[in-house]
C-alpha positions, 0 to 999 in steps of 0.5 A: 783228316787224312792227307795223301802225299806221293813222292816221285823223286825226293830232292828235299824233305817233306814235313807233315803236321796233321794227325794221319798222313799216308806217304807213298814213295814211287820209284822212277821207271826204266830209262828210255833208249840212249840218244843224242843228249840223253841222260841226266846230270846233277851238279852241286855248287858247295861254295856260294857263287853268282856264276856256276860253270857246269861241265855235264858231258850230256852232248846237248843243251839240257833243261835245268832245275836249280834249287838253293840249299833250302830247297827253294827253286831259283832262276838264273841266266843260262848260257850254253858254251858248247854241247858239254858245258854250260854257265848259269849266272845269278844276281847274287852268290849262293850254293845249291844244286842244278839238275840237268836233263 
């Protein structure tokens, strides 16, 4: 049995235990033109906290994906303080990474 895995953006490791696995690593395409709120920002919260305050300077209200240190996707309550700052409130403190676009 052969499994095919395509990795577009690596944010966590991939473990495979089958006999044969083909892994394709694809790079991201060319970034589009700049505009209001264009860009991305990665925020790392090293100290466990139930409130993350993020100054991203993206000039808008970005979408966010949150992963804990084990790579599990997490949910929190997002608040936009202004065009360049946001907060995320969680039910318990933890460390992880927020990916903003």
